[in-house]
N, C-alpha and C positions, 0 to 999 in steps of 0.2 A: 612075168619079167624077173621076179626076182627068184622064182622057186622051178624054174623049167631046167633041164641039164644042158641045152644048147642057147644059145643067142644069136641075134642076128648083126648086122654088120652095125646097122644103125642103132641097137643097142650097146653093141661094144663103146663106139661111138662117142655116146651118149656116158658112159660109165667111166671112161676116162677123160670125157672133158671135166666129168664133178670132181674126180679125183686132181685135177689141175686147177681147177678152181679153190679145191678146200687148200690143195698146197700155198697158194700164191694169197689167199686168204689170211693164214695162219702168217705167213712170211711176213706180210700189212702188220698184221696188229705187233708179230714182234720190232719189228722195225719202229712203230709207232710208240711201242712201251719203250722201247731201247733210248730213243729220243727225248721222251718225255722222262723218264729216269735220270739220264744225263744233265738234264735243266734242271731238273730238281738237287741234285746234287749239287753241281755247279753253285745256285744261287745258296746253299746251306754253307757251299766252303765260303763262298765270299762274304757272308755274313759271320761266320766263325774267325775269318781273315781281319775283318773289321774290327771283331773284338780284340784278338789278339794286338792288335797295331795301337788299337787303342789303352790297352794294357802296358804295351810295350813304353809309351808315351809317357807315362805315368812314372815310369821305374829310370832311373839314371839310366844311361848308355855305358856298356865297356869302353873299354880306351884301347885305342889299336894295338897295342902290346897284348893288351890279357887275351884280344880276339885271335891274333898271332900266335900265343902260346896255345891257346886252345884248338885251332886246325893244324899246329906242328903235334901236339900232343895224339889228336885222333888221327893224324896220317903215319904217326909211329906206332900206335897200337895197332893199326889195320894191319901195317907191312909187317911187325912184331919185330923191329930195330928200333936201336938206341937213338936219340935223335942226334947224336953226334955224326953218326954214318950216313946222315942224309944232306943234303944241301938245298934249300927252298930258294929260289931264284924271284919267285914273285907269286904274289896272292892277289887273283881277283877275284869277284863275285859275277857267278855265272847267270 
């Protein structure tokens, strides 16, 4: 079968089905790996967030004015303008 120059219809059908099976198995394995990795990294991020939150609780929080000034300076730096050139109407957490 593998060494002949020609093949019958049943042999070509068998080879086509084997190729499709290999592709489907590879895609299934990739989907499972992606799902597992996403769950692993999600759990790692949750653990890091818990550590960050616990560390933030130990420190005193910033005043609202300080947070506002930090946000304004970041926006001005990104836009490359002076703070007098922009008007901020509200700041809300997304």
